[in-house]
mmCIF file of the N, C-alpha and C atoms, coordinates in Angstrom:
data_MODEL
# 
_entry.id   MODEL 
# 
loop_
_atom_site.group_PDB 
_atom_site.id 
_atom_site.type_symbol 
_atom_site.label_atom_id 
_atom_site.label_alt_id 
_atom_site.label_comp_id 
_atom_site.label_asym_id 
_atom_site.label_entity_id 
_atom_site.label_seq_id 
_atom_site.pdbx_PDB_ins_code 
_atom_site.Cartn_x 
_atom_site.Cartn_y 
_atom_site.Cartn_z 
_atom_site.occupancy 
_atom_site.B_iso_or_equiv 
_atom_site.pdbx_formal_charge 
_atom_site.auth_seq_id 
_atom_site.auth_comp_id 
_atom_site.auth_asym_id 
_atom_site.auth_atom_id 
_atom_site.pdbx_PDB_model_num 
ATOM 1   N N  . MET A 1 1  ? 19.037 -36.048 25.821 1.00 0.00 ? 1  MET A N  1 
ATOM 2   C CA . MET A 1 1  ? 17.808 -36.079 26.581 1.00 0.00 ? 1  MET A CA 1 
ATOM 3   C C  . MET A 1 1  ? 16.743 -35.274 25.832 1.00 0.00 ? 1  MET A C  1 
ATOM 4   N N  . ALA A 1 2  ? 15.553 -35.792 25.794 1.00 0.00 ? 2  ALA A N  1 
ATOM 5   C CA . ALA A 1 2  ? 14.446 -35.136 25.099 1.00 0.00 ? 2  ALA A CA 1 
ATOM 6   C C  . ALA A 1 2  ? 13.926 -33.964 25.918 1.00 0.00 ? 2  ALA A C  1 
ATOM 7   N N  . VAL A 1 3  ? 13.558 -32.904 25.221 1.00 0.00 ? 3  VAL A N  1 
ATOM 8   C CA . VAL A 1 3  ? 12.963 -31.749 25.874 1.00 0.00 ? 3  VAL A CA 1 
ATOM 9   C C  . VAL A 1 3  ? 11.488 -32.063 26.102 1.00 0.00 ? 3  VAL A C  1 
ATOM 10  N N  . ARG A 1 4  ? 11.017 -31.831 27.299 1.00 0.00 ? 4  ARG A N  1 
ATOM 11  C CA . ARG A 1 4  ? 9.619  -32.110 27.640 1.00 0.00 ? 4  ARG A CA 1 
ATOM 12  C C  . ARG A 1 4  ? 8.941  -30.826 28.085 1.00 0.00 ? 4  ARG A C  1 
ATOM 13  N N  . GLY A 1 5  ? 7.628  -30.803 28.012 1.00 0.00 ? 5  GLY A N  1 
ATOM 14  C CA . GLY A 1 5  ? 6.871  -29.663 28.504 1.00 0.00 ? 5  GLY A CA 1 
ATOM 15  C C  . GLY A 1 5  ? 6.106  -28.968 27.397 1.00 0.00 ? 5  GLY A C  1 
ATOM 16  N N  . PRO A 1 6  ? 5.395  -27.931 27.758 1.00 0.00 ? 6  PRO A N  1 
ATOM 17  C CA . PRO A 1 6  ? 4.586  -27.204 26.782 1.00 0.00 ? 6  PRO A CA 1 
ATOM 18  C C  . PRO A 1 6  ? 5.431  -26.684 25.620 1.00 0.00 ? 6  PRO A C  1 
ATOM 19  N N  . GLY A 1 7  ? 4.958  -26.894 24.420 1.00 0.00 ? 7  GLY A N  1 
ATOM 20  C CA . GLY A 1 7  ? 5.651  -26.400 23.239 1.00 0.00 ? 7  GLY A CA 1 
ATOM 21  C C  . GLY A 1 7  ? 6.764  -27.299 22.735 1.00 0.00 ? 7  GLY A C  1 
ATOM 22  N N  . ALA A 1 8  ? 7.091  -28.346 23.467 1.00 0.00 ? 8  ALA A N  1 
ATOM 23  C CA . ALA A 1 8  ? 8.153  -29.254 23.048 1.00 0.00 ? 8  ALA A CA 1 
ATOM 24  C C  . ALA A 1 8  ? 7.617  -30.241 22.009 1.00 0.00 ? 8  ALA A C  1 
ATOM 25  N N  . LEU A 1 9  ? 8.453  -30.626 21.074 1.00 0.00 ? 9  LEU A N  1 
ATOM 26  C CA . LEU A 1 9  ? 8.077  -31.605 20.064 1.00 0.00 ? 9  LEU A CA 1 
ATOM 27  C C  . LEU A 1 9  ? 8.602  -32.979 20.450 1.00 0.00 ? 9  LEU A C  1 
ATOM 28  N N  . HIS A 1 10 ? 7.848  -34.000 20.109 1.00 0.00 ? 10 HIS A N  1 
ATOM 29  C CA . HIS A 1 10 ? 8.349  -35.358 20.283 1.00 0.00 ? 10 HIS A CA 1 
ATOM 30  C C  . HIS A 1 10 ? 9.506  -35.569 19.313 1.00 0.00 ? 10 HIS A C  1 
ATOM 31  N N  . GLU A 1 11 ? 10.411 -36.451 19.670 1.00 0.00 ? 11 GLU A N  1 
ATOM 32  C CA . GLU A 1 11 ? 11.597 -36.702 18.848 1.00 0.00 ? 11 GLU A CA 1 
ATOM 33  C C  . GLU A 1 11 ? 11.250 -37.234 17.464 1.00 0.00 ? 11 GLU A C  1 
ATOM 34  N N  . TRP A 1 12 ? 10.107 -37.865 17.307 1.00 0.00 ? 12 TRP A N  1 
ATOM 35  C CA . TRP A 1 12 ? 9.741  -38.481 16.030 1.00 0.00 ? 12 TRP A CA 1 
ATOM 36  C C  . TRP A 1 12 ? 9.107  -37.497 15.046 1.00 0.00 ? 12 TRP A C  1 
ATOM 37  N N  . VAL A 1 13 ? 8.789  -36.276 15.475 1.00 0.00 ? 13 VAL A N  1 
ATOM 38  C CA . VAL A 1 13 ? 8.083  -35.336 14.601 1.00 0.00 ? 13 VAL A CA 1 
ATOM 39  C C  . VAL A 1 13 ? 8.946  -34.911 13.411 1.00 0.00 ? 13 VAL A C  1 
ATOM 40  N N  . ALA A 1 14 ? 10.159 -34.470 13.641 1.00 0.00 ? 14 ALA A N  1 
ATOM 41  C CA . ALA A 1 14 ? 11.019 -34.002 12.534 1.00 0.00 ? 14 ALA A CA 1 
ATOM 42  C C  . ALA A 1 14 ? 11.309 -35.114 11.528 1.00 0.00 ? 14 ALA A C  1 
ATOM 43  N N  . PRO A 1 15 ? 11.697 -36.325 11.963 1.00 0.00 ? 15 PRO A N  1 
ATOM 44  C CA . PRO A 1 15 ? 11.916 -37.386 10.970 1.00 0.00 ? 15 PRO A CA 1 
ATOM 45  C C  . PRO A 1 15 ? 10.646 -37.756 10.205 1.00 0.00 ? 15 PRO A C  1 
ATOM 46  N N  . LEU A 1 16 ? 9.499  -37.672 10.866 1.00 0.00 ? 16 LEU A N  1 
ATOM 47  C CA . LEU A 1 16 ? 8.245  -37.990 10.194 1.00 0.00 ? 16 LEU A CA 1 
ATOM 48  C C  . LEU A 1 16 ? 7.918  -36.939 9.134  1.00 0.00 ? 16 LEU A C  1 
ATOM 49  N N  . LEU A 1 17 ? 8.121  -35.662 9.449  1.00 0.00 ? 17 LEU A N  1 
ATOM 50  C CA . LEU A 1 17 ? 7.917  -34.595 8.462  1.00 0.00 ? 17 LEU A CA 1 
ATOM 51  C C  . LEU A 1 17 ? 8.856  -34.768 7.268  1.00 0.00 ? 17 LEU A C  1 
ATOM 52  N N  . GLU A 1 18 ? 10.082 -35.135 7.550  1.00 0.00 ? 18 GLU A N  1 
ATOM 53  C CA . GLU A 1 18 ? 11.050 -35.351 6.479  1.00 0.00 ? 18 GLU A CA 1 
ATOM 54  C C  . GLU A 1 18 ? 10.632 -36.526 5.595  1.00 0.00 ? 18 GLU A C  1 
ATOM 55  N N  . ALA A 1 19 ? 10.151 -37.600 6.221  1.00 0.00 ? 19 ALA A N  1 
ATOM 56  C CA . ALA A 1 19 ? 9.756  -38.790 5.467  1.00 0.00 ? 19 ALA A CA 1 
ATOM 57  C C  . ALA A 1 19 ? 8.477  -38.570 4.677  1.00 0.00 ? 19 ALA A C  1 
ATOM 58  N N  . PHE A 1 20 ? 7.489  -37.899 5.260  1.00 0.00 ? 20 PHE A N  1 
ATOM 59  C CA . PHE A 1 20 ? 6.182  -37.739 4.633  1.00 0.00 ? 20 PHE A CA 1 
ATOM 60  C C  . PHE A 1 20 ? 6.130  -36.549 3.687  1.00 0.00 ? 20 PHE A C  1 
ATOM 61  N N  . GLY A 1 21 ? 6.780  -35.483 4.065  1.00 0.00 ? 21 GLY A N  1 
ATOM 62  C CA . GLY A 1 21 ? 6.659  -34.220 3.349  1.00 0.00 ? 21 GLY A CA 1 
ATOM 63  C C  . GLY A 1 21 ? 6.023  -33.203 4.281  1.00 0.00 ? 21 GLY A C  1 
ATOM 64  N N  . GLU A 1 22 ? 5.973  -31.985 3.880  1.00 0.00 ? 22 GLU A N  1 
ATOM 65  C CA . GLU A 1 22 ? 5.548  -30.917 4.788  1.00 0.00 ? 22 GLU A CA 1 
ATOM 66  C C  . GLU A 1 22 ? 4.079  -30.521 4.662  1.00 0.00 ? 22 GLU A C  1 
ATOM 67  N N  . ASN A 1 23 ? 3.246  -31.375 4.118  1.00 0.00 ? 23 ASN A N  1 
ATOM 68  C CA . ASN A 1 23 ? 1.812  -31.114 4.045  1.00 0.00 ? 23 ASN A CA 1 
ATOM 69  C C  . ASN A 1 23 ? 1.201  -31.484 5.393  1.00 0.00 ? 23 ASN A C  1 
ATOM 70  N N  . GLY A 1 24 ? 1.064  -30.508 6.282  1.00 0.00 ? 24 GLY A N  1 
ATOM 71  C CA . GLY A 1 24 ? 0.605  -30.759 7.647  1.00 0.00 ? 24 GLY A CA 1 
ATOM 72  C C  . GLY A 1 24 ? -0.767 -31.392 7.734  1.00 0.00 ? 24 GLY A C  1 
ATOM 73  N N  . TRP A 1 25 ? -1.740 -30.914 6.919  1.00 0.00 ? 25 TRP A N  1 
ATOM 74  C CA . TRP A 1 25 ? -3.085 -31.497 6.959  1.00 0.00 ? 25 TRP A CA 1 
ATOM 75  C C  . TRP A 1 25 ? -3.059 -32.923 6.432  1.00 0.00 ? 25 TRP A C  1 
ATOM 76  N N  . GLY A 1 26 ? -2.285 -33.145 5.393  1.00 0.00 ? 26 GLY A N  1 
ATOM 77  C CA . GLY A 1 26 ? -2.151 -34.498 4.859  1.00 0.00 ? 26 GLY A CA 1 
ATOM 78  C C  . GLY A 1 26 ? -1.517 -35.431 5.869  1.00 0.00 ? 26 GLY A C  1 
ATOM 79  N N  . LEU A 1 27 ? -0.518 -34.938 6.585  1.00 0.00 ? 27 LEU A N  1 
ATOM 80  C CA . LEU A 1 27 ? 0.148  -35.745 7.607  1.00 0.00 ? 27 LEU A CA 1 
ATOM 81  C C  . LEU A 1 27 ? -0.799 -36.059 8.759  1.00 0.00 ? 27 LEU A C  1 
ATOM 82  N N  . LEU A 1 28 ? -1.599 -35.097 9.151  1.00 0.00 ? 28 LEU A N  1 
ATOM 83  C CA . LEU A 1 28 ? -2.574 -35.317 10.217 1.00 0.00 ? 28 LEU A CA 1 
ATOM 84  C C  . LEU A 1 28 ? -3.538 -36.438 9.821  1.00 0.00 ? 28 LEU A C  1 
ATOM 85  N N  . ASP A 1 29 ? -4.040 -36.378 8.606  1.00 0.00 ? 29 ASP A N  1 
ATOM 86  C CA . ASP A 1 29 ? -4.922 -37.432 8.097  1.00 0.00 ? 29 ASP A CA 1 
ATOM 87  C C  . ASP A 1 29 ? -4.181 -38.767 8.041  1.00 0.00 ? 29 ASP A C  1 
ATOM 88  N N  . PHE A 1 30 ? -2.974 -38.755 7.525  1.00 0.00 ? 30 PHE A N  1 
ATOM 89  C CA . PHE A 1 30 ? -2.144 -39.954 7.410  1.00 0.00 ? 30 PHE A CA 1 
ATOM 90  C C  . PHE A 1 30 ? -1.964 -40.633 8.767  1.00 0.00 ? 30 PHE A C  1 
ATOM 91  N N  . LEU A 1 31 ? -1.779 -39.843 9.816  1.00 0.00 ? 31 LEU A N  1 
ATOM 92  C CA . LEU A 1 31 ? -1.526 -40.403 11.144 1.00 0.00 ? 31 LEU A CA 1 
ATOM 93  C C  . LEU A 1 31 ? -2.780 -40.867 11.876 1.00 0.00 ? 31 LEU A C  1 
ATOM 94  N N  . THR A 1 32 ? -3.916 -40.242 11.624 1.00 0.00 ? 32 THR A N  1 
ATOM 95  C CA . THR A 1 32 ? -5.078 -40.484 12.483 1.00 0.00 ? 32 THR A CA 1 
ATOM 96  C C  . THR A 1 32 ? -6.165 -41.383 11.897 1.00 0.00 ? 32 THR A C  1 
ATOM 97  N N  . VAL A 1 33 ? -6.162 -41.623 10.608 1.00 0.00 ? 33 VAL A N  1 
ATOM 98  C CA . VAL A 1 33 ? -7.195 -42.458 9.995  1.00 0.00 ? 33 VAL A CA 1 
ATOM 99  C C  . VAL A 1 33 ? -6.973 -43.920 10.381 1.00 0.00 ? 33 VAL A C  1 
ATOM 100 N N  . PRO A 1 34 ? -8.023 -44.604 10.848 1.00 0.00 ? 34 PRO A N  1 
ATOM 101 C CA . PRO A 1 34 ? -7.891 -46.041 11.138 1.00 0.00 ? 34 PRO A CA 1 
ATOM 102 C C  . PRO A 1 34 ? -7.558 -46.796 9.841  1.00 0.00 ? 34 PRO A C  1 
ATOM 103 N N  . ARG A 1 35 ? -6.605 -47.700 9.921  1.00 0.00 ? 35 ARG A N  1 
ATOM 104 C CA . ARG A 1 35 ? -6.136 -48.443 8.748  1.00 0.00 ? 35 ARG A CA 1 
ATOM 105 C C  . ARG A 1 35 ? -6.587 -49.891 8.809  1.00 0.00 ? 35 ARG A C  1 
ATOM 106 N N  . HIS A 1 36 ? -6.927 -50.422 7.655  1.00 0.00 ? 36 HIS A N  1 
ATOM 107 C CA . HIS A 1 36 ? -7.279 -51.827 7.520  1.00 0.00 ? 36 HIS A CA 1 
ATOM 108 C C  . HIS A 1 36 ? -6.474 -52.381 6.359  1.00 0.00 ? 36 HIS A C  1 
ATOM 109 N N  . GLY A 1 37 ? -5.968 -53.577 6.512  1.00 0.00 ? 37 GLY A N  1 
ATOM 110 C CA . GLY A 1 37 ? -5.163 -54.178 5.461  1.00 0.00 ? 37 GLY A CA 1 
ATOM 111 C C  . GLY A 1 37 ? -3.691 -53.933 5.725  1.00 0.00 ? 37 GLY A C  1 
ATOM 112 N N  . PHE A 1 38 ? -2.895 -54.015 4.673  1.00 0.00 ? 38 PHE A N  1 
ATOM 113 C CA . PHE A 1 38 ? -1.448 -53.930 4.827  1.00 0.00 ? 38 PHE A CA 1 
ATOM 114 C C  . PHE A 1 38 ? -0.944 -52.501 4.653  1.00 0.00 ? 38 PHE A C  1 
ATOM 115 N N  . VAL A 1 39 ? -0.103 -52.098 5.572  1.00 0.00 ? 39 VAL A N  1 
ATOM 116 C CA . VAL A 1 39 ? 0.602  -50.820 5.527  1.00 0.00 ? 39 VAL A CA 1 
ATOM 117 C C  . VAL A 1 39 ? 2.059  -51.141 5.815  1.00 0.00 ? 39 VAL A C  1 
ATOM 118 N N  . ALA A 1 40 ? 2.958  -50.765 4.895  1.00 0.00 ? 40 ALA A N  1 
ATOM 119 C CA . ALA A 1 40 ? 4.393  -51.056 5.060  1.00 0.00 ? 40 ALA A CA 1 
ATOM 120 C C  . ALA A 1 40 ? 4.603  -52.517 5.429  1.00 0.00 ? 40 ALA A C  1 
ATOM 121 N N  . ASP A 1 41 ? 3.890  -53.400 4.745  1.00 0.00 ? 41 ASP A N  1 
ATOM 122 C CA . ASP A 1 41 ? 4.003  -54.852 4.900  1.00 0.00 ? 41 ASP A CA 1 
ATOM 123 C C  . ASP A 1 41 ? 3.523  -55.396 6.240  1.00 0.00 ? 41 ASP A C  1 
ATOM 124 N N  . VAL A 1 42 ? 2.770  -54.614 6.999  1.00 0.00 ? 42 VAL A N  1 
ATOM 125 C CA . VAL A 1 42 ? 2.207  -55.057 8.281  1.00 0.00 ? 42 VAL A CA 1 
ATOM 126 C C  . VAL A 1 42 ? 0.694  -54.943 8.194  1.00 0.00 ? 42 VAL A C  1 
ATOM 127 N N  . LYS A 1 43 ? -0.022 -55.996 8.588  1.00 0.00 ? 43 LYS A N  1 
ATOM 128 C CA . LYS A 1 43 ? -1.484 -55.967 8.533  1.00 0.00 ? 43 LYS A CA 1 
ATOM 129 C C  . LYS A 1 43 ? -2.040 -55.222 9.741  1.00 0.00 ? 43 LYS A C  1 
ATOM 130 N N  . LEU A 1 44 ? -2.878 -54.225 9.465  1.00 0.00 ? 44 LEU A N  1 
ATOM 131 C CA . LEU A 1 44 ? -3.531 -53.459 10.519 1.00 0.00 ? 44 LEU A CA 1 
ATOM 132 C C  . LEU A 1 44 ? -5.025 -53.759 10.504 1.00 0.00 ? 44 LEU A C  1 
ATOM 133 N N  . ASP A 1 45 ? -5.632 -53.709 11.673 1.00 0.00 ? 45 ASP A N  1 
ATOM 134 C CA . ASP A 1 45 ? -7.064 -53.990 11.799 1.00 0.00 ? 45 ASP A CA 1 
ATOM 135 C C  . ASP A 1 45 ? -7.734 -52.853 12.561 1.00 0.00 ? 45 ASP A C  1 
ATOM 136 N N  . GLY A 1 46 ? -7.769 -51.685 11.921 1.00 0.00 ? 46 GLY A N  1 
ATOM 137 C CA . GLY A 1 46 ? -8.439 -50.536 12.518 1.00 0.00 ? 46 GLY A CA 1 
ATOM 138 C C  . GLY A 1 46 ? -7.556 -49.620 13.338 1.00 0.00 ? 46 GLY A C  1 
ATOM 139 N N  . GLU A 1 47 ? -6.274 -49.897 13.406 1.00 0.00 ? 47 GLU A N  1 
ATOM 140 C CA . GLU A 1 47 ? -5.356 -49.023 14.144 1.00 0.00 ? 47 GLU A CA 1 
ATOM 141 C C  . GLU A 1 47 ? -4.959 -47.834 13.271 1.00 0.00 ? 47 GLU A C  1 
ATOM 142 N N  . SER A 1 48 ? -4.654 -46.721 13.909 1.00 0.00 ? 48 SER A N  1 
ATOM 143 C CA . SER A 1 48 ? -4.080 -45.590 13.184 1.00 0.00 ? 48 SER A CA 1 
ATOM 144 C C  . SER A 1 48 ? -2.564 -45.648 13.360 1.00 0.00 ? 48 SER A C  1 
ATOM 145 N N  . LEU A 1 49 ? -1.874 -44.951 12.496 1.00 0.00 ? 49 LEU A N  1 
ATOM 146 C CA . LEU A 1 49 ? -0.416 -44.889 12.633 1.00 0.00 ? 49 LEU A CA 1 
ATOM 147 C C  . LEU A 1 49 ? -0.023 -44.145 13.908 1.00 0.00 ? 49 LEU A C  1 
ATOM 148 N N  . LEU A 1 50 ? -0.829 -43.179 14.312 1.00 0.00 ? 50 LEU A N  1 
ATOM 149 C CA . LEU A 1 50 ? -0.559 -42.475 15.564 1.00 0.00 ? 50 LEU A CA 1 
ATOM 150 C C  . LEU A 1 50 ? -0.643 -43.438 16.748 1.00 0.00 ? 50 LEU A C  1 
ATOM 151 N N  . GLN A 1 51 ? -1.595 -44.348 16.725 1.00 0.00 ? 51 GLN A N  1 
ATOM 152 C CA . GLN A 1 51 ? -1.679 -45.347 17.789 1.00 0.00 ? 51 GLN A CA 1 
ATOM 153 C C  . GLN A 1 51 ? -0.439 -46.224 17.808 1.00 0.00 ? 51 GLN A C  1 
ATOM 154 N N  . ARG A 1 52 ? 0.084  -46.555 16.641 1.00 0.00 ? 52 ARG A N  1 
ATOM 155 C CA . ARG A 1 52 ? 1.323  -47.360 16.584 1.00 0.00 ? 52 ARG A CA 1 
ATOM 156 C C  . ARG A 1 52 ? 2.497  -46.566 17.162 1.00 0.00 ? 52 ARG A C  1 
ATOM 157 N N  . ILE A 1 53 ? 2.553  -45.268 16.867 1.00 0.00 ? 53 ILE A N  1 
ATOM 158 C CA . ILE A 1 53 ? 3.609  -44.416 17.428 1.00 0.00 ? 53 ILE A CA 1 
ATOM 159 C C  . ILE A 1 53 ? 3.473  -44.365 18.947 1.00 0.00 ? 53 ILE A C  1 
ATOM 160 N N  . GLN A 1 54 ? 2.257  -44.165 19.431 1.00 0.00 ? 54 GLN A N  1 
ATOM 161 C CA . GLN A 1 54 ? 2.027  -44.088 20.879 1.00 0.00 ? 54 GLN A CA 1 
ATOM 162 C C  . GLN A 1 54 ? 2.376  -45.399 21.572 1.00 0.00 ? 54 GLN A C  1 
ATOM 163 N N  . ALA A 1 55 ? 2.293  -46.503 20.844 1.00 0.00 ? 55 ALA A N  1 
ATOM 164 C CA . ALA A 1 55 ? 2.659  -47.805 21.395 1.00 0.00 ? 55 ALA A CA 1 
ATOM 165 C C  . ALA A 1 55 ? 4.165  -48.049 21.296 1.00 0.00 ? 55 ALA A C  1 
ATOM 166 N N  . GLY A 1 56 ? 4.895  -47.079 20.725 1.00 0.00 ? 56 GLY A N  1 
ATOM 167 C CA . GLY A 1 56 ? 6.350  -47.186 20.660 1.00 0.00 ? 56 GLY A CA 1 
ATOM 168 C C  . GLY A 1 56 ? 6.900  -47.638 19.327 1.00 0.00 ? 56 GLY A C  1 
ATOM 169 N N  . ASP A 1 57 ? 6.050  -47.828 18.323 1.00 0.00 ? 57 ASP A N  1 
ATOM 170 C CA . ASP A 1 57 ? 6.502  -48.311 17.019 1.00 0.00 ? 57 ASP A CA 1 
ATOM 171 C C  . ASP A 1 57 ? 6.680  -47.156 16.038 1.00 0.00 ? 57 ASP A C  1 
ATOM 172 N N  . VAL A 1 58 ? 7.592  -46.258 16.352 1.00 0.00 ? 58 VAL A N  1 
ATOM 173 C CA . VAL A 1 58 ? 7.854  -45.083 15.517 1.00 0.00 ? 58 VAL A CA 1 
ATOM 174 C C  . VAL A 1 58 ? 8.425  -45.498 14.171 1.00 0.00 ? 58 VAL A C  1 
ATOM 175 N N  . GLN A 1 59 ? 9.306  -46.500 14.148 1.00 0.00 ? 59 GLN A N  1 
ATOM 176 C CA . GLN A 1 59 ? 9.945  -46.930 12.904 1.00 0.00 ? 59 GLN A CA 1 
ATOM 177 C C  . GLN A 1 59 ? 8.919  -47.391 11.883 1.00 0.00 ? 59 GLN A C  1 
ATOM 178 N N  . PHE A 1 60 ? 7.870  -48.056 12.344 1.00 0.00 ? 60 PHE A N  1 
ATOM 179 C CA . PHE A 1 60 ? 6.810  -48.502 11.447 1.00 0.00 ? 60 PHE A CA 1 
ATOM 180 C C  . PHE A 1 60 ? 6.152  -47.299 10.761 1.00 0.00 ? 60 PHE A C  1 
ATOM 181 N N  . ALA A 1 61 ? 5.812  -46.276 11.528 1.00 0.00 ? 61 ALA A N  1 
ATOM 182 C CA . ALA A 1 61 ? 5.182  -45.081 10.972 1.00 0.00 ? 61 ALA A CA 1 
ATOM 183 C C  . ALA A 1 61 ? 6.127  -44.349 10.027 1.00 0.00 ? 61 ALA A C  1 
ATOM 184 N N  . LEU A 1 62 ? 7.411  -44.299 10.351 1.00 0.00 ? 62 LEU A N  1 
ATOM 185 C CA . LEU A 1 62 ? 8.388  -43.661 9.464  1.00 0.00 ? 62 LEU A CA 1 
ATOM 186 C C  . LEU A 1 62 ? 8.482  -44.401 8.140  1.00 0.00 ? 62 LEU A C  1 
ATOM 187 N N  . GLU A 1 63 ? 8.490  -45.723 8.177  1.00 0.00 ? 63 GLU A N  1 
ATOM 188 C CA . GLU A 1 63 ? 8.554  -46.514 6.947  1.00 0.00 ? 63 GLU A CA 1 
ATOM 189 C C  . GLU A 1 63 ? 7.297  -46.294 6.113  1.00 0.00 ? 63 GLU A C  1 
ATOM 190 N N  . ALA A 1 64 ? 6.138  -46.282 6.750  1.00 0.00 ? 64 ALA A N  1 
ATOM 191 C CA . ALA A 1 64 ? 4.891  -46.024 6.029  1.00 0.00 ? 64 ALA A CA 1 
ATOM 192 C C  . ALA A 1 64 ? 4.918  -44.633 5.403  1.00 0.00 ? 64 ALA A C  1 
ATOM 193 N N  . ALA A 1 65 ? 5.447  -43.637 6.103  1.00 0.00 ? 65 ALA A N  1 
ATOM 194 C CA . ALA A 1 65 ? 5.531  -42.270 5.572  1.00 0.00 ? 65 ALA A CA 1 
ATOM 195 C C  . ALA A 1 65 ? 6.479  -42.206 4.382  1.00 0.00 ? 65 ALA A C  1 
ATOM 196 N N  . ARG A 1 66 ? 7.615  -42.888 4.480  1.00 0.00 ? 66 ARG A N  1 
ATOM 197 C CA . ARG A 1 66 ? 8.554  -42.906 3.357  1.00 0.00 ? 66 ARG A CA 1 
ATOM 198 C C  . ARG A 1 66 ? 7.903  -43.505 2.121  1.00 0.00 ? 66 ARG A C  1 
ATOM 199 N N  . ARG A 1 67 ? 7.135  -44.574 2.307  1.00 0.00 ? 67 ARG A N  1 
ATOM 200 C CA . ARG A 1 67 ? 6.482  -45.238 1.182  1.00 0.00 ? 67 ARG A CA 1 
ATOM 201 C C  . ARG A 1 67 ? 5.375  -44.386 0.576  1.00 0.00 ? 67 ARG A C  1 
ATOM 202 N N  . SER A 1 68 ? 4.775  -43.521 1.375  1.00 0.00 ? 68 SER A N  1 
ATOM 203 C CA . SER A 1 68 ? 3.670  -42.706 0.864  1.00 0.00 ? 68 SER A CA 1 
ATOM 204 C C  . SER A 1 68 ? 4.138  -41.426 0.199  1.00 0.00 ? 68 SER A C  1 
ATOM 205 N N  . ASN A 1 69 ? 5.376  -41.016 0.440  1.00 0.00 ? 69 ASN A N  1 
ATOM 206 C CA . ASN A 1 69 ? 5.910  -39.775 -0.125 1.00 0.00 ? 69 ASN A CA 1 
ATOM 207 C C  . ASN A 1 69 ? 6.418  -40.043 -1.538 1.00 0.00 ? 69 ASN A C  1 
ATOM 208 N N  . LEU A 1 70 ? 5.766  -39.465 -2.522 1.00 0.00 ? 70 LEU A N  1 
ATOM 209 C CA . LEU A 1 70 ? 6.107  -39.724 -3.910 1.00 0.00 ? 70 LEU A CA 1 
ATOM 210 C C  . LEU A 1 70 ? 7.227  -38.840 -4.431 1.00 0.00 ? 70 LEU A C  1 
ATOM 211 N N  . GLU A 1 71 ? 7.753  -37.950 -3.608 1.00 0.00 ? 71 GLU A N  1 
ATOM 212 C CA . GLU A 1 71 ? 8.829  -37.051 -4.066 1.00 0.00 ? 71 GLU A CA 1 
ATOM 213 C C  . GLU A 1 71 ? 10.116 -37.792 -4.245 1.00 0.00 ? 71 GLU A C  1 
# 
């Protein structure tokens, strides 16, 4: 069961940090900038990755983060 309430993290935060890397400001930008064109083989028309996560598509954002992490 997920922990809820003040100070609790969403379940997708740790895997996203692992996939993207630990650059918090870079991750914030990565999640919130509206995207146009193809991201992880899916065409976006002004959506942010955070909006996709909020819509329940966490796997899409994780795949995009893995592809963007050059390590």
